[in-house]
N, C-alpha and C positions, 0 to 999 in steps of 0.2 A: 380803583381804590388804592393803588400804589402810590399815586401822586397826592391824594388828598389827606392821607392820614397825618402827614407831618405838619402841614399848615393848620389842619383843624385842631391838632394836639396844642400847638402853640397858641392858637386863638382861645382855646379852652383854658389854658394856663393863664393868660393874661386876664381873662374875664374872672377867674377864681381870685387872682390877686387884687382886682379892682373891687370885687365884692368884700374882700377882707379889709381893704382900706376904707370902703364906704361904711362897714359896720364898725370899724374902730376909729376912724378919723373923720368921718363925714363924707358927704357926696362931693364937695369941693376937692378933696384929696384924691378921690377916686377918678374924677374927671380930669385932673392934672396929670395923674399917671397915664390915663388913656391917651391924652393929647401927646404926652411925651413919647409914648410907644409909637403912636401914629407918625410923628415927625421923624423918629428914627427908622421906622420902616420906609418912609418916603425918600429920606436921604440915602439909605442904603440902596434902595431901588434905583435912584438916579445914579448912584455911583456904579453899580453893576451894569446898567444901561450904557453908561459911558465906557466902561472897560469892554463891554460886548461890541459896541459900535467901533471902538478904536481897533479891536481885533478883527472884526469884520472887513474894516477898510483896508488893513494890511495884514492878512492872514499869514504871509510868508516872512514878515519882519517882526511881528508882535508876537510874544509868547501867548498861548491860550490862557484866559483868566482862571485863577484857582479860587474856588470858594466853597463854602459849606451849605447844607440844606437844599432848599429847592433850587437856588441858582447854581449851586454846585452840580445838581443833576442836569439842569439845562446846559451848563457849560460842557459837562461830560458828553451829553448826547450830541450837541453841535460838533465838538471836537471828533467824536466817532464818526459822525456823517461827513465831516470834512475829509478825514482819512479815507473813507470809502470813495469820495468824489475824486480825491488825488489819485487813488489807485486806479479808479475807472478812467480818469483823464489820461493817466499814464499808459494804460492799456490802449486806449483809443489812439493816442499819440504814436505809440509803437506800431499799432496796425497801420495807422496812416502812413508812417515813415516806410514801413515794409512795402505797402501798396505802391508808394511813390518811387521807391527804389526799384521795385519789380517793373513798374511802368517805364522807368528811366532805362531799364535794361532790355526791355522788349524790343527786338529788332524792328518790329512794325510800328509805323507812325500812328500815334493815338492823339485825337483832338476831342475835347469836351466842349460841346456847344450848348448854350443855354437856350431857353424858349425863343429868344430873338435872333438866334444863329450868331451870337457873338461868342468869341473864343474865351472860355474860362480857364482852360489850361491845355498844354500840349507837351509831349515828351520830346527828348533830343532828336529822335529819328524824323520827327516832323520838319526839322530844319533840313535834313539830308534829302528827304523825298519831296517835300512840298514848299521848302523856303520859309517855313513858319518859325518864329522865335516866341518862347512863352513870355519872357519878360517884355519884349517890345510889342507884341501883337495882342496881349491880354486885353479883352474888352472890344477888340476890333470885330467888325462883321466879316464873316468868312467869305461872303459873297464880294466884298470889296477887295479881298486879297487873291482869291482864286476866281478869275472871271471867265474861264473857258465855258463856252456855251454848253458842252455836254455835261460839265460838272454842275452848272446851274440847273439844267434840266433834271439831273439826278437828285439835287437837293429838293427841287419842287415836287418831284413824284413821291418823296418820303416812303418809298417802298423798301421795308427792311429785309425783304427776301432777294432784293435784286443786287447784283454786283456791277460796278462799272470798271471796265478796263481801259485804261488810257495811259498816255505817256506822261512822265513827271513834268511838271511846269517849269522845273529848273534844270532838268537833265533829260534831253530827248532820247538818250540811249537807255533810260530805265523805264520799264513797263511796270505800271501799278494796278493793283486790284483794289478798288474803294468799296466800302460797305458802311452803311449806317446802322447803329445798334441803339435801342432804347435804353436811356441811362438816367435812372432817378426820375424824379417827377418834373416833367416838361423839358428834360434835357436829352441831348443825343450824343453818342460816341461815334466819331468818324474814324475808322480804321483804314490805313493804307498799307498794303503789303506788297513788297518787291517780288514780282513774278517774271523778272527778266529772264532768269535761267530756264524757267518752265516754258516760257514763250519760246526760247532759243531752242530748247529740246523738241517742242512741238513742231518748230519750223524744221529742224533737222530730220524729224520723223516724216514730214510731208516730202522734204526734198529726197529723202532716202527712198520712199516708196516710188516717187516720180523717177528717180534715176534708175532704180531696179527695173521698172517698167519699161523705161526707155532702152535700157542695155539689153533686155531680153526681146524687146519688140523687133529689133533689127534682124538678129539671127533667125528669130521665129518666122519673120516675114519672108527671108531668103529661103529657108528650108521648106515653108509651105509653098512658096511660089515654085521651087524645083519639083517638089513632089506632084504638084498639079500639072506641071509641064510633062513629067515623065507619065503621069497617068493618062494625059490627053494624047500623048505621042509615044505609043510603046514601041514603035518601030525606029526610034532614033539610032543614028550610028553608035557603035560601041564607044568610039572615041569621045562622042559628045556626051553619052551617058556617063563615062568614067570622069569626065570633067565635072559634071553635075554632082556625082556622088562625092568627089573630093572636096567640092565647096560645101556641100552639106555636112561632111564629116568635119571640116574646119570649123563651121559655125556651131556644130553640136558640141565640139570640144570647148569652144569659147563659152557656151552656156554652162558646160559642166564646170569649167574653171571658176566661173563666176559664182555658182552655187557652192563650190567647195570652199571658196574664200568667204562667202557669207556665213557658212557653217563654222568656219574657223574663227571668225570674229564673234559669232555668237557664243562659242565655247570659251573664248577668252573673256568675255564680259560676263559670263555667268558666275553667280556667287558660289555655285557648287564646285566650280572648276578650280580647286586649290593648287597653289604652285608646289610642285615637288622638286626639292632641290637635290642636286648630284654634282659631282666633279665634271666639269666640261673641258676637254683638252682643245683649247682654241687653236693652238699652233697646227694640231693634226686637222682641225676642222678648216683652217684657212688653206691648207694643202688641197682638201677636198673641194672647197669653194673655187679654187683656182682651176682645178680639173673642170668643174662644172662650167666655169666661165668660158673655157677653151672649147668645151663641147657646144655650148650655146653660140659662140662666135663663129665656129667653123672656119677658123683661119683668117676671118676678116679684121681681127684686132690684135694688137700686142698686149698680152696679159702678164703683169709682174707682180711678184709677191715679196713684201718686205716684213720680215718678222724680227722685231727688236727686243722682245722679251719672251721668256718661256713660261710667263705666268698662265694659270688656268683661271676659270670662273666657277663659282658656284651658282647653279641655277638649273633650269629645266632644258635638257640638251634639245629636245624635239622643237621647243619654242624658239631658242636661240639660233638654231640652224635654219628655222623658217625665216626668222627676222633678217639675218645676216645674208641668207640666200636671196631674199627679195632685193636687198641693196645691190648684190652682185648682177642679178639678172636685169634689174632696172638699167644699170650701167651699160650692160651689153646691148639692150634694147635701143637706148637713145644715144648711143656713140656711133657716128657714121664710121663706115668701113675705112680702114686705114688708121683709125685712132688708137689711143693707148688707155689701158684700164690698170690701175694699181691698187692692189689690196695690201693693207698695212695693219699690223697688230703691234701697238706700242703702248708704253706708259707715259703719262704726262701730268705733272702736278698732283701726284698721288692717286690718279685716276687711269684706268685702262681704256684704250680706244681701239675699236676695230673700224678702219676708215676705208671707203671706196672712192677713188679719185678717177675721173674720166676726162677725156678731152672732147667732150661733146659740145652741143650748142650753148650750154649754160641756161640759167633760169633768171628772169628779172626778179628784182628785189620784191616787188608787189606780190608775186606769187608764192614766195617761200613760206609765209606764215600758214598759208592754206593747203600745202601740199599734203598734209597728213588727213585732210578731211576725205571722207568716203566719196569716190566717184569724181574727185576734183582733178581736172587735167589742164595743163597749161596749153596743150595742143590736142584737141579731142580726136580729130581725124588721124593725126600721126599716131596716138596712143593706140587706137583701135587697129591701125594697120600692123603695129608690132605685137598685137595679141594681149595688150594689158587689160585688166579688169577694172583699174581705178581703185582697187581696195588694198594693194601691196603695202603702201606706206602707212595706211590706217592699221594693218596688221603689226607692222614694224613698231609703230608708236605704242600699241597695246602691249606687246610683249616687253618692250623696254620699260614701260611704266611698271608693269608687274614685278620687274626685277630691280626697281629703284633706279633704273638707268634713264638716259634721255637720248634724243636724236638731235644732233647738230648738223645744220646744213650751211654750207659755204659755196656760193656759186657766183660765176662772173660771166655774163653774156657774151658769147663768142670765144671763151676760153675753156669752159668746163665747169664741173662741179665736184664737190667733196661731200659725201654723206658719212658721217661718223656716228657710231654707236658708243656712248660714253658710259662706261660702267663704274659705279662708286668703289672705293677702296675695300669696303666691307664684302663686295662680291668677288674679289680677288684672292687667290690663294697660291701657294707655291705648287710647282708641278708634281704630278704623280707618276706612278709607274704606268706604263701603256695599258696594262690590263684594268686599271682602276677607272678608266673612262673611255668608253668605246665611241667611236665617231660612227654614226648610223648613216649609211649610204643614202644618197638623194634618191627620191622616186623618180620613176621614168618621165612623169610629165613635168613640164617647166614650171618654175615657181611663178606664182602669180605676181604681177608687177603693177604698179600704179602709173 
């Protein structure tokens, strides 16, 4: 009833006027009046329709029509509806922009495929991992762009619970995990995730288990063989039995050293193992390391010590001692008799370096990047002969990383090597009184070497 009362009241008023004219001036005057009113209404309607049409064609450029009466109500309601549509469109546009920005920022590659497996949209990561470009490849069939057999089989299967692990078509060093996800009506979302690091970690885990098994198999086989020999021949001469027991003791110690180093690595990698800082008297520690090197060498090498700075370090004494001790023991193990080993503590370009230089056989350049890998050995047979576990440099790397330091390796085949623990300036402090930082003596067993 809210709409009808106004036009009905106007119509009633016109009829009343027409009746009055009919009664006073005759029916001709009444009809003329009604004809004039009809013409006025039609012209006004045409004018308002023109204004409405002009406004609807250019709503952003033309001002909304202003009128009274019924047309005023219509214009007001249309204008109100337009405002709601603009607000809704603005919200949708904002949501779409946020989605697009989020999709652009996602590190995974995302490709939207229509029902014909044509590319509707893809994010920038798609170029990095699959070589797809949104502007260039929009509307292209993904089968024509990615033609690997395993990928085509994956598309044909359309199994949304399945993942495909494959190499990137543009970079064979990147491993991808692909998955299809239903997206809207008749569309699919192809997601490609970089799992290179996960694959590398998994490969390292497999290699680690294989290496540990291999490292333990040899001493266990030797010890088991000697035990069987002693069990089957209880009347062996004492000298022969003594030799067997010595060999079993050597291999038992080797297994114990290996397990100790594995536990050390596990402790260093544990999130619960926090770094407890304390002043470390490096010049005093260097003196102890020199004595340790001379003890390990047993007079077969010339051991020198060069201290060019009295600076101390802030860090964990036990860990730093273990790391530097591994560098020293490695130098003794891999330097031939008659060679020279130089321990040095100095400052360079605002950093402090503890370096161990030997005159050993040196290391070829292709081996240097892998020296800190667990169980990696340049010469496996020689390393086992010297008693190394293959974990020493891995321990060194972890300790230095925890202290914000790094391991620098310089080596020339046939001339020798220099292993330097480089500590940042924020780990260096002025020397303290001797009682402030105690140098803990080395354990009796030899430090593990890689």
